[in-house]
N, C-alpha and C positions, 0 to 999 in steps of 0.2 A: 735305631736299629729296627730291623724288620723281624717280626714274631708272626707264626700262624700257631694257632690252638685248635685243634680237636676235639670232637665228641661222639664216640659209635654209637651212641644209645640212642632207642626209639624216641625221643621227645626231642624236644629244642628250648628246656626249662634249663637244666644244669649250672646248679647255683654258683659251683664252684669255680668253673671255666669263666662264666663269665664276671664273678667278682676280681679273679685273677686279671681279665683281660684289663678291665676298671683300672686296676690297680698298674700294671706295665705302660695304660694308655697315659696314667696320671703324670708318669716318668717320663713322658715324653717318646716313646715309643710305640711304633707305627703296629698292631693288631691285624690279624684277618681270625675271623672263627669259622670255620668249616663244621657243621650239623652231618655229620654220614648218619643221617638217621638208618637202624639197622637193629633187628632184631637177632641174638646173640647165634642164632645157630644157622642164619644164611648166610653165605658166602658172597663177598661182593662182588658187582661185575665190575667187566674191565676199563668200563667206560668214567662212572662216576670216579676210582680212581685217578685214569690218566686227568682226569680233569683238577683231583685236587692237586695231583704233582704240577700241573700248568698256574696254578694259580699259586701256590705259593714256592716256585721255583727261586724266589728273590729273601727266599726269608732266612736270613741268619742264625735261627732258632725256630725247633717245631715241638711242641707238645702237646700230649695224649691222655687224655683222662683214662684211664684201664682199671675197674672191675672182675674181678677176676674170674667171672660168667661171663666175659667177653674178650678174656685173654688170645682167642682164635683171632677175633675179628682184629686187636690190635696189632697180631703179629704180622697177618697181611699187610695190612694198612702202613707198618713200620717196613717189612721189605720192600713192598713197593716204593715208597719215599725214595729208600736208600738207592736203588736202583736209577736215581737222577737224579738226583738232590744233596750233595756236602755234609748240610748242616744238620749238627749234632742233633738228636734227636732225647727229649727228652720224656722220660714217663711219673704223670702224679695220679695220685689219687689212691684208693684203698687197699688193691694191690700190688704196688710197688712200697706202699707203705710197712707192711706184715710180709711183701716177699723182696725186698730190693735184689738180693742176688741173681734170685731166677729171672728177674725181669731183664738184669742185663746181659746176663751167660746163656739164659734160652730167647728169651723175649726179642735180643734188638735193642734194647734201647742203651745210646749211649750215658745217656745219667737219669736216674731216678729221684726224684724228691719226695720225701719221705715226712711224712703226717702234712700240716695244711701249710698249702703254698705259697702266699702270699707273701710276707716279708722273703723266704727262700730265693724265691723266683726274680723279684726286683731287684736281688744283690746278684744274682747270677746274668741277669741282662747285665747288669752294672759294669759286672769284671771282662766278660766277652765284651761291650762297647768300645772298653778302655783299653782292650789288650790281655789285663788282667791273669796272674793264673787264679785259677777258680777253682781246682782241686781240694780243696781246704774248709771251704763255705760248709757249717752246721747245714745238717736236714739233706744233705744230697749224698746217694752211691756215685762211683763211677770207674772206669779202667786207670788201672796207673800203671802201667811199665810192664801193660800184659796183666796186674792182678787189682780183682775186682777188691775195692776199698769202698765199706760203708760209714760215710764221718761222725758226729755226734749229730743225735738230734735235736734240731733247735725246741727253743724253749717254749712255749703256747704264748698267743699272743693274748692277754687279758682283756685290754681296754678294744672292743670289736668296734666302738666309731672311729678310730681311725682309718677304715678301709672304706672305699667310694663304696657309692651302691654299683648290685648289677651292672657290667655295660649292654643296653639292648639300643645303643646306636647303632644300629642294623646298616648304612653306610658302605661295613667294611665286614659285612657276614655273610654266609654262602650255608643253603641249604638242598641237601637231596631231596627233590622234587619228585613226584607222577600221581601216577593214578589208581594207586593201589591202598588210598587209605580207607577201603570198607573192609578188606581183610586183612591189614596193620604189616602188610608187608613193605617190606625198601627196598633200595639196592638193587633191584632189578633193570631187565637190559633198558627197558623203557624211561628209567628213572634218568633226572642227570642233574648237576650242581646248577643252583638256581640265586641270585643275588637275592639278599632279604629283602622283602619291603612290606607294609603294614597287612596286606589282606594276607601273607605266607605266614610272618607271626599268627595273625588269627587261627588260619587255618588249622594252624601246625603245635599250638597252645591250647584252642578248644576254648580261648573265652578266658584263659588260670592264668593269674599269677601268680607263682610259688617264690614265696623265701624264708629266710630263717633267724628269728627274733632273736635264736639262744643258738648255741653250741655245745655242744659236751651232754654225755647222757649217765643219770647219775645211776645206774643202775648195771650190774656183772652179767646177763643172761648168759648161757651157757655156749645157746647157739648164736649168739652176735659178735661182731668183732672187735665194737664197742670196747666188752670187758678186756680185749687186746689190748685195745688206746689205752684204758684207762691204767691197765698195768704199765704200760711204757709210759703215760709220762705222771705216774707216782709221784704221791708230793707239789703235785701243781694243782690251781686251781681247774680243774676236769669243766665245769660248770661254768659258762660268761655269757652275760645277758646284754644285750643293746640299750642303750637307753630307751625310754619310752618315746623321744623326740626326735631321737634318731633313724626310729622305725617306723614315726609320721610322718617326715620328710620324706621317708623314701617311696611311700606307698600314694603323699599330696603328686609327689612327679608322676608315676604313673601312673595316676588317675589322667592328670594332664598331657601326660605325652604317648599311652598306650590307649586309647578313647574304644580299645575293643572290649579292655576286659572287663569279663563280668560275675567273674568271682577271686578272690583273693586266701589263698593256701599258705598256712601257715605248716611247715613239713621239718619241724624240728624233734627232740625229744625232751623238751623241757621248757616249752613256754607256760605250761600249768604248773609253772614250779615256780614263775613269777608270785612276788607279794598280795595278796587280795587288793593293796593301796596300789600296785602295781596294775596291776590287771585293772583295776577299776579306772585309774586314769585312762589308760587304753583305749578300754571300750568310750567313754565318754568323747574322746579326740574320733575314734572312727566314726561315731555315730555321724556328728556333725562333720563332720571332714570327708569322709569317705565312703558312708552308706552304699558298702554294696556286699555280699552275701559271703560270709569268711567260714572256710574249711583248717580246721584244726587238729592234726594227727599228735602223735605222741601221749593220748593221754594212757592212764593206768588206773586199775581200781585203788591203785594204793598212794595216786595223786590229786585225783579228783576230788572237788571241795564245791557245795551246792553255792556261796557263796562267790566263789570266782565263775563258776556257770553260768551263774542269776546274770553277773556282769554282761559276760559275754554273749549271752541270748538277747539281752539288750540291746549288744550294739551290734548284734545281726548275724550271729551264728548259724550258720544253717544246716550243716553236715562237721561230728568229730566221729576219730576213728580212735577205740579201745584196745587196749591186745589181752586180751586172755587164755591163748593159746591151749588150754584147759582145762577141761570139769574135773579133774581127779587130782586132787591133791599128794599123790604122789610124784606125778609125769610132773608138775609145777615147781616139785621141792628140785628135780631133776634140770629143770631150767631155772635153778633161782627165782622163780616169780614169788617173791612172795607176801602173797594173800592167798588168805581163803575164799572158800565160797561163800562165806556168809559176806565176805568183804563185797564181793563181785554184785551179789543179791543188795544191795545196800546202794553202790555204787549207778549200779543200772536203774536202781527206783529214781534215784538223782535226776539221770536223763530222761526218766521215763514220765515225770513231772514237767519235763519241758517238749511234750509230745506236739503240741499244738502250735508250738515257738518255731520247732527247727523240724528239720526233713531226720529219717531213720536213722540211727547211727550205722557202724558199720562195728563189729565186734571181728578180733582176726584169731584165730586157731591155727595150730599145728599140725596136719595132718604126716602119715610115714612114716614115725617115730620106728623105728626098728624094735625099740624094748617097750613099747605101748602095746600093748596087749588088747584084743579084741572088747574084752571088759571093762578095758581103762577107756576104750573107748564107746561104747554102749553108755557107760557112767556118764562124759561128755552130754550126748545127745539127750539122755533123757535131763540133765540138770538143764542143758542149751531152752528145752520145750517149756521150762517151767519159767523163764524170764518174761519179761511185761513185754510184749508186738507191741508198734513194728518194729524193727529191726534187720541190716543186714547182717552177710558170715562171710569176710573174707578166709582165704582158704591159701595155706602157703606149704609145700609140701619140705619136710626137713631137709634142710641144705649143708652138709657139714664146710663149711667154709673154712680155708686156712688157718689155725694156728686158735680156734677155738676151743674151749674145753672139750665139745662135741666131738670134736674132729679130733683131739687128742685120742677120746673114750672110743671111737669107732674103729681109729688104728689099734688098740689094744685089743679091742675084741674082736679084729679081722672080718668089720665089715669093710673098709677099705684096705689095700694093699699098702705095703710101702713102694715108694717109686714114683717122677714125676707124670709119669704115663697112665699110675692110676688114679695121682690127684687130676689131671687131665682130663680122662675118661667120668669119672664117680664125678668128682666137683665141681671144675670149671664149665664141665658140657652137662651140668642138669639143672635145670628147670626149675625154682623155685615154686614157680603155678604148674610144675608136670605134675600134676596129683593121681596116683595110683588108680588102676581102673577096680578097684575094691567095691565088696555091696555097703559098705560101711562107709565108706567115703562116699558114694552115692545116694546114699540117707541124706550127709552132710550139706549136699548139693540141694537136695530137697528140702531140707529145712531151710537154708537160706529162699530160695525161690519163693517158699510158703511165707515170707518173710516175717517169722516166727510165730505163726499164726498155727501152727499144725500145732494141735492137742495133746496132752501125755500119754492118752490111752490108744492114738494114732500111733504114735511113736511107740509106744511098748508093743501093739501088734505087727508092725515091720519090722520089732526087732527079737522077736518072737522066735525059739528056735524050733519049737513044731514047724511054725510056720511058712519058717526058712528052708525047712529040710521039705517040704511037700512042694516048695517053692511057689510058692504061695505070694511067700513075701513081693517077688520081683513083680509080679502079676498087681497086687498093692501098687507098688510104687511107678509103672506104667500109668499105672489110672491116675494117680498124684500128681505126677511128671504133667501131665494133659492138664491137667484142674487147673495147676499153679502156672504153668506155661501160658496160659491162653489170655490169660488178661494182657502179660508183657508184649504177646502178638499184637493183640489190636493197638495196643497203648504206640507201637513201631511203625506199624502200617495209618495208622491217623498221621502219624508226627511224618511220614514218606510223603503223603500227598499233601498235606499242607507244609510243608517244607523241602518240598523239593530240590531249591537251589541250597541249600544247607545240608541235607540230612546226613552227607558226613560227619559234623560236628555232632550234631543232636545222636544219631547213634552210638559216635568213640563215648558220648555222657553218660550212656545205656548202658555201655558194654563197664564202665567203670566206678557205676555206680550198683549198678546188677551184678555179683558176680557170675551168677546164671547164664548172663546172656552171653559174658565175654570169650572170645575164642582163643584159647589158652591152645598150645601145642603139646600133645600127652595128655588133655584133660580127659573126663569122661564122658 
C-alpha cells in the first residue's frame, strides 16, 4: 500500500511522523514523507502544493500531522490535495486528538487519529489494503452515513520498545527547500520540493538529532494539553519509559548512519524521572559509545536531583531547559506548578554547581497572562535577578490551547468568546512566541540578554515607578540594550567571517540558544 505523510512544521525533526513511517514500513507499506516547512502564519504558494500533489498522486492514504496553531496550513494542504487526489486524508496529532469532530467537519479530514497513532495507523492501513471495513477501529473518527462518529480511544502502549526507531531512511523523503534560511521563511515562490539528501538533512536539522526516551507527562499544568491527555487516559500508565538498551541502540545507529549529527536532543517531559540507577547506566553507556553533546528538556524544580545531574553532566550534557513559568506563588498555583521559589532556588543552585562543565541553562517564563498584574511580573523579575548567572530565559506568550483548564477559564471570564471563529482568530492564529510589546516584557528580554548578570539594584531602578513616570526607564533600557547586545553582535560577525559557507546553521544555532536574537513575529 502506498502511503504519504506530511509535516507542515518549520523543522524536519517530526518524531511522531517519523515513528509512524517506520511502523508502516515495517509492515511492508511504501511510505513517502513530505516536510512542507512553514511557519503557521505563512500561506503556501501554489508551486510546493502542486509538487506535493504530483508526488503523492499514487497514494492510497495520506496522513497529516496537525497542531492547533497549524490549522490554516493543514486546511490549505488538505483542500489542495482533494482537488486532484481521491485517497482518504487522515489527520493526526494534538488537535485531532482533542477536537476530532472539528477536524472532520471544518478541517476537511476524512479520518482523524485520536491519541498515539502507531497501532491505529497500522490496523487502518491493513484493513484498507485488504478491502475490509475499518469504521469501527479504536482510536479513529470518521464520517459514517453523513454522521461524524468518534470511536473508542485506543489504550496506550506500555512497552515502547516494540516500536521501530524513527525513519531516517531518507530515500523517499522530500523537503521544501529554498534560499530563505536566514529569516525562517518557508513556502515562498522560489522554494520547491527537493529529494532529501544527507546534506539537506544537515542543513535543516542544524546538526541536532531529536528523540524521546519517554512518553507522557506527570504534571497537570492548566496551560498545557498534557493535562487533557492525562484525563483522557485516566487509570492507565501515563508515564512510559524505553529501556536503556533500546535507547542506546537507536543512538548508536544514528551516530553510524548520520555522521553530520553533533548534538543529541532529548525532547520529552519525563526523562529526568528515570531512576538514578537507570540514568547512571545510560550515562556510562552514552559516554563510552556516543560521546556527543547532549541536551535535555522537561526538567522542573520538583524533578531535578543532584545525583542524576552529576551522571548526566559526566555523560556530556551541555544544555538543560527547566520550566519556572513565574516567580509569583499565586500565579504558579494557577498554573498548578507545585513548587515554591525556595525549591526553585535550591534547584538552580544545583545547576550552577556544574556551570564550568556545561553551557548556561534555559529557564522558561510565561508572559502575557491576563490575570497577572504588573506587581506579579515585577516580583518575578526581581526573583530572577537573585538567581546565579549565567542563564538564558525562554519566553512564551500564554496561549489558551483548546480544552485546557485555562482555556475554559478564559471562556468563562470573557477573554475568549464562544464560537469557532473566535477560536480560530484568538487561539489557532496566535503564536506563543508573539510577546506583547509592554515595558515589563522588554525588561524580561533585557534580563535574558544580560545572561542573568543584571544586578538587583539595576533591576530595582528599571522598575522604579518614579523613574518610569519620568520616562527615564526607557532611556536606561536603551543604554543597557546596547551594552548587552554588543557582545552578541561581535560574536555573530566573527562567526560569519570565519564560517561563511555554513553561517546559516551557526546563525540558527544562536537564534535557538539566545532568545534575544531569535526573530519572532510580533515580538519586541
